[in-house]
C-alpha positions in Angstrom: 51.9 38.9 16.8 49.2 37.6 14.5 45.9 39.3 13.7 44.1 40.0 17.0 40.6 40.2 15.5 38.9 37.2 14.0 35.6 37.2 11.9 33.6 38.2 15.0 35.9 40.4 17.2 38.6 39.3 19.6 37.9 35.8 20.9 39.6 33.4 23.2 39.4 31.4 26.4 38.8 33.7 29.3 42.0 34.6 31.2 44.1 32.7 28.7 43.9 34.1 25.1 41.5 36.8 26.2 42.5 38.5 29.5 41.2 41.4 31.6 44.5 43.2 30.8 43.8 42.9 27.0 40.2 44.1 27.6 41.5 47.1 29.4 43.9 47.9 26.5 41.1 47.4 24.0 39.0 49.9 25.9 41.9 52.4 25.9 42.6 51.9 22.2 38.9 52.1 21.2 38.7 55.4 23.1 41.4 56.7 21.0 40.3 55.4 17.6 36.5 55.5 17.8 36.0 58.9 19.3 34.6 60.5 16.1 36.2 63.8 17.0 34.7 64.0 20.5 37.0 64.8 23.4 34.8 62.6 25.6 33.6 59.7 23.4 30.6 57.7 24.5 30.3 53.8 24.4 27.4 51.4 24.9 28.5 48.1 26.4 26.3 44.9 26.7 27.1 41.3 27.5 25.7 37.8 27.7 25.5 35.7 30.8 28.8 33.9 30.9 30.7 34.0 34.1 33.6 36.1 32.8 31.3 38.8 31.4 31.4 41.1 34.5 35.2 40.9 34.6 35.6 42.0 30.9 32.8 44.6 31.3 34.7 46.1 34.2 38.1 46.0 32.4 36.7 47.5 29.2 34.9 50.2 31.0 37.9 51.1 33.1 40.0 51.3 29.9 37.5 53.7 28.3 37.0 55.9 31.4 40.8 56.1 32.0 41.1 57.9 28.7 38.2 60.2 29.3 35.4 58.2 27.7 32.0 57.6 29.1 30.2 54.3 29.3 26.5 53.4 29.1 26.1 49.9 30.5 23.2 48.0 29.0 23.9 44.9 31.2 22.8 41.5 29.9 21.3 42.1 26.5 21.4 40.4 23.1 24.1 41.4 20.6 21.6 42.8 18.1 20.3 45.2 20.7 23.6 47.0 20.9 23.6 48.6 17.4 20.0 49.9 18.1 20.9 51.3 21.6 24.1 52.8 20.2 22.2 54.8 17.6 19.5 55.7 20.2 22.0 57.3 22.5 24.1 58.7 19.5 27.1 57.0 21.0 30.5 56.8 19.3 30.5 53.0 19.4 28.9 49.9 20.8 30.7 46.9 22.4 29.4 43.4 23.0 31.1 41.0 25.4 30.1 37.5 24.2 31.4 34.4 22.5 28.1 33.7 20.8 27.4 30.0 20.6 30.7 29.0 22.2 31.0 27.3 25.6 31.0 29.4 28.8 34.8 29.4 29.2 35.3 31.3 26.0 34.5 35.0 25.6 34.9 37.7 23.1 34.8 41.5 22.5 33.3 42.9 19.3 32.7 46.5 18.3 30.0 48.3 16.4 30.6 51.8 15.0 28.2 54.8 15.6 25.9 53.6 12.8 25.6 50.1 14.3 27.9 48.4 11.8 30.7 46.0 12.6 34.2 47.6 12.2 36.1 47.2 9.0 39.2 45.1 9.0 41.2 48.4 8.6 39.9 50.0 11.7 40.3 46.7 13.7 43.9 46.6 12.5 44.4 50.3 13.6 43.1 49.4 17.1 45.5 46.5 17.2 48.4 48.7 16.1 47.6 51.2 19.0 47.9 48.3 21.5 51.1 46.8 19.9 52.8 50.2 19.6 51.7 51.4 23.0 50.3 54.5 21.4 47.3 54.8 23.6 45.6 58.2 24.3 47.0 59.8 27.5 45.3 59.0 30.8 42.6 61.5 31.7 43.0 63.4 35.0 40.9 65.5 37.3 37.4 66.3 35.9 38.3 64.7 32.6 38.2 61.1 33.9 35.2 59.3 32.3 32.1 58.1 34.0 29.6 55.2 33.8 25.8 55.1 33.8 23.6 52.0 34.0 20.8 52.0 31.5 17.8 50.2 33.1 15.6 50.8 30.0 17.9 49.0 27.5 15.5 46.1 27.0 12.6 48.5 26.4 14.5 50.6 23.9 15.3 47.4 21.9 11.8 45.9 22.0 10.0 49.2 21.2 12.3 49.6 18.2 11.6 46.0 16.9 7.8 46.3 17.4 7.7 49.6 15.5 9.9 48.2 12.7 8.2 44.8 12.3 4.7 45.5 13.5 4.1 41.8 14.6 0.7 40.3 14.6 -1.4 39.6 17.6 -0.6 36.0 18.4 -3.5 35.1 20.7 -4.2 31.4 20.5 -0.7 30.5 19.4 1.5 28.4 21.7 5.3 28.9 21.3 8.2 27.3 23.1 11.2 29.6 23.5 14.7 28.2 24.1 16.8 31.0 25.5 20.1 29.0 25.6 20.6 30.3 29.2 22.0 33.3 27.4 21.5 37.0 26.6 17.8 36.6 25.5 16.6 35.5 28.9 14.6 38.7 29.4 14.0 40.1 25.9 12.5 37.1 24.1 9.9 36.1 26.8 9.0 39.8 27.2 8.5 40.2 23.4 6.3 37.2 22.9 4.3 38.0 26.0 3.7 41.4 24.4 2.3 39.6 21.2 -0.2 37.8 23.3 1.2 34.3 22.5 1.1 31.6 25.1 4.8 30.8 25.8 6.7 28.0 27.4 10.2 29.1 28.2 13.1 26.6 28.6 16.8 27.0 29.3 16.1 30.4 30.9 18.0 30.1 34.2 21.6 31.2 33.5 24.2 30.5 36.1 27.3 31.7 34.3 28.4 28.3 33.1 25.3 26.8 31.5 25.1 29.2 28.5 24.7 27.1 25.3 25.2 23.9 27.2 23.1 21.3 25.5 20.5 23.9 24.6 19.8 26.7 22.2 20.2 26.9 18.5 23.2 24.6 18.4 21.6 21.8 20.5 18.1 21.6 19.3 16.9 18.3 20.8 15.4 19.7 24.0 13.4 22.2 22.0 12.1 19.4 19.7 11.0 17.4 22.7 9.3 20.4 24.4 7.4 21.3 21.2 6.0 17.8 20.9 5.2 17.3 24.6 3.6 20.8 24.9 1.7 20.3 21.6 3.0 23.7 20.7 2.5 25.5 17.3 6.3 26.0 17.0 9.5 26.3 18.9 12.2 29.0 18.6 15.8 28.5 19.7 18.3 31.4 20.1 22.0 31.1 20.7 23.9 32.5 23.6 24.1 36.1 22.3 20.8 36.1 20.5 21.9 36.8 17.0 20.8 33.4 15.6 17.4 31.7 15.2 16.5 28.1 14.6 12.9 27.0 14.6 11.0 23.7 15.1 7.6 23.1 13.5 4.6 21.5 15.2 5.6 18.1 14.1 9.1 18.4 15.6 11.0 19.1 12.3 14.0 21.4 12.6 13.7 24.5 10.4 17.2 25.8 9.9 18.3 29.2 8.6 18.2 28.1 5.0 14.5 27.1 5.2 13.7 30.3 7.2 15.4 32.3 4.5 13.4 30.5 1.8 10.1 31.4 3.6 11.2 35.0 4.1 12.3 35.4 0.5 9.0 34.1 -0.8 7.1 36.5 1.5 9.3 39.5 0.7 8.9 38.8 -3.0 5.1 38.9 -2.6 5.4 42.2 -0.7 7.7 43.6 -3.4 10.3 44.6 -0.8 13.2 42.3 -1.6 15.9 44.6 -3.0 17.0 43.6 -6.5 15.1 40.3 -6.0 18.4 39.0 -4.5 19.2 37.0 -1.4 22.8 37.1 0.0 24.0 33.7 1.2 27.3 32.0 2.1 28.9 28.9 0.7 27.4 26.8 3.5 23.8 27.2 2.2 22.2 24.0 1.0 21.8 23.3 -2.7 18.1 22.9 -1.9 17.9 26.6 -1.1 19.7 27.7 -4.2 17.3 25.6 -6.4 14.2 26.8 -4.4 15.2 30.5 -5.0 15.7 29.9 -8.7 12.2 28.4 -8.8 10.8 31.5 -7.2 12.5 33.6 -9.9 15.0 35.1 -7.4 18.7 35.6 -7.6 21.3 34.9 -5.0 24.9 36.0 -4.2 27.2 33.9 -2.1 30.0 35.2 0.1 32.5 33.7 2.5 31.1 32.2 5.7 30.3 34.8 8.4 27.5 37.3 8.8 30.0 40.2 8.5 30.7 39.1 4.9 27.0 38.9 4.1 26.6 42.5 5.5 29.5 43.7 3.4 27.8 42.4 0.3 24.5 43.9 1.3 26.1 47.3 1.8 28.2 47.1 -1.3 25.3 46.2 -3.6 22.4 47.8 -1.8 20.7 44.5 -1.0 18.5 44.2 2.1 18.3 40.5 3.0 20.6 37.6 3.6 21.8 35.0 6.1 23.3 31.7 7.0 22.2 28.2 7.4 23.2 28.5 11.1 20.4 31.0 11.7 22.2 34.3 11.3 19.6 36.3 9.3 20.1 39.9 8.4 17.0 41.9 7.8 18.9 45.0 6.9 15.8 47.3 6.8 15.4 46.4 10.5 18.9 45.8 11.9 22.5 45.9 10.9 23.4 42.5 12.2 21.9 39.1 12.6 18.9 39.4 15.0 17.3 36.2 16.4 14.3 38.0 17.9 13.6 40.1 14.9 13.7 37.0 12.8 11.4 35.2 15.2 8.9 38.0 15.2 9.0 38.1 11.4 8.5 34.3 11.2 5.4 34.3 13.5 4.0 37.3 11.6 4.2 35.3 8.3 2.6 32.3 9.9 -0.2 34.3 11.3 -0.7 36.3 8.1 -0.7 33.2 6.0 -3.1 31.4 8.4 -1.0 28.3 8.0 1.2 26.2 10.2 5.0 26.3 10.0 4.9 22.7 8.7 2.5 23.7 5.9 4.7 26.6 4.9 7.9 24.7 4.7 7.3 21.0 4.0 7.8 21.3 0.3 11.4 22.6 0.7 13.8 19.9 -0.4 17.1 19.7 1.5 19.9 17.9 -0.2 22.0 15.5 2.0 24.8 17.5 3.6 27.4 16.5 6.1 29.5 18.8 8.2 32.6 17.5 10.0 34.6 19.7 12.4 38.3 18.8 12.9 39.7 20.1 16.1 43.2 21.4 15.7 45.7 23.4 17.6 45.1 27.1 17.2 48.6 27.6 15.7 47.9 24.8 13.1 44.5 26.0 12.0 45.8 27.1 8.5 48.2 24.3 7.9 45.7 22.4 5.7 46.0 25.2 3.1 49.7 24.4 2.5 49.3 20.6 2.4 49.9 18.9 -1.0 48.1 15.8 0.3 45.0 17.9 1.2 45.1 19.7 -2.1 45.3 16.5 -4.1 42.5 14.8 -2.2 40.3 17.8 -2.5 40.9 18.0 -6.2 39.9 14.3 -6.6 36.7 14.8 -4.6 35.8 18.0 -6.5 36.0 16.1 -9.8 33.9 13.3 -8.3 31.1 15.7 -7.2 31.3 18.1 -10.2 27.7 18.8 -11.3 26.1 16.6 -8.6 27.3 18.1 -5.3 29.9 20.3 -3.8 32.6 20.5 -1.2 33.6 23.4 1.1 36.7 23.3 3.2 37.4 26.2 5.6 38.7 27.1 9.0 36.6 28.6 11.7 37.0 32.3 12.4 36.1 31.9 16.1 37.2 28.4 17.2 40.3 26.1 16.7 38.5 24.1 14.0 38.7 23.2 10.4 35.3 22.6 8.9 34.5 20.2 6.1 31.1 20.4 4.3 30.1 18.0 1.5 26.7 17.8 -0.3 25.6 15.1 -2.6 22.8 12.7 -3.4 24.2 9.8 -1.5 24.4 10.4 2.3 26.6 7.5 3.1 29.0 8.4 0.4 29.4 12.0 1.5 29.9 10.9 5.1 32.7 8.6 4.0 34.4 11.3 1.9 34.1 13.9 4.6 35.7 11.6 7.2 38.4 10.8 4.7 39.3 14.5 4.4 39.0 15.0 8.2 41.5 12.2 8.9 44.1 13.7 6.5 43.7 17.2 8.1 43.9 15.8 11.6 47.1 13.9 10.7 48.9 16.9 9.2 47.7 19.2 12.0 49.0 17.2 14.9 
């Protein structure tokens, strides 16, 4: 069996790669490994709105309770709320049932430890070993069987924490469009911005179990752009299905991605003298424009592998406090231990209000270099085949020589989907599109 955990927990198509039986086993294994010395470990569980969420919630909870653990069910709640609620209840671990920005038919299970941090690879491997070796804790009996409680104040705990940590400005007079992606932010984000006093227009806020992320949210931004323009709003904010990403739209309809938001935050944090070591942690996907903009601000940056868990690892290892991805995962480590779309949105609007400027005025000088991203769909079992191909290696070497000093190429496989991703940056958009497709065709051919 290969490694069960990917870059963001255990993922797969519901009732195919990820089954209720596996969720039950994960609950049992977690009860054994994450109990922190307690004879009755306590777990917080939250989920997004996809149709399989209740099934996996029930299976996980049953697995935990069967081994004597107790469950605090937070219901539908954004991923970043779980670390906060886990610490609030001094639980042994938090669990999120979500496949983030993936379609409804996928789902996932990811764990946070008692401090709200994602599990290390070593602990994930130990959980997998318990399942593979059938070395689960014994079933509890009699009065030792676990119990479940349903926390009706989960949303309030999360929002109270964010408002205390960020202290957002009163946004009276500001009109904001919120795109909730028919996902986990359907309650929290509208409630938060109502609390700020902003006038809100909420779209994609009627989840039915299968419309999560469907042509909406941070990965499908067109409906938000149209709403901002038609509503004559000051800005738009799009979350993804589990609420750990943020993409914005300015008043003119321009898309403000994670790179641009990080530039704005870095500039603000430098002014406030609260950016640890004057350093921003990025991944290899960040645009050259961001790297050059940070240099002009006199700031440093560190780049990691793609994935917010690697950003967090670098933050923890080097005592940094800020980083993120172009996709909108932004870690404000002084506030939360994971990407938090709502925290980022509240910080963004705070900066806009404090600067007494529009989002366009604050970001229009940012220069984005042409970048193309091509996703090559492959069979899951062939996802790493490109790494062993001489043809791919030689073609990549030729292109690296071509773009040396005037662009760059990043080739990687997705940690959450059966995809190989190709990113090329350069000065000529048509040229980089052509070269990206050239690589994509080779990878598709050798992966069939």
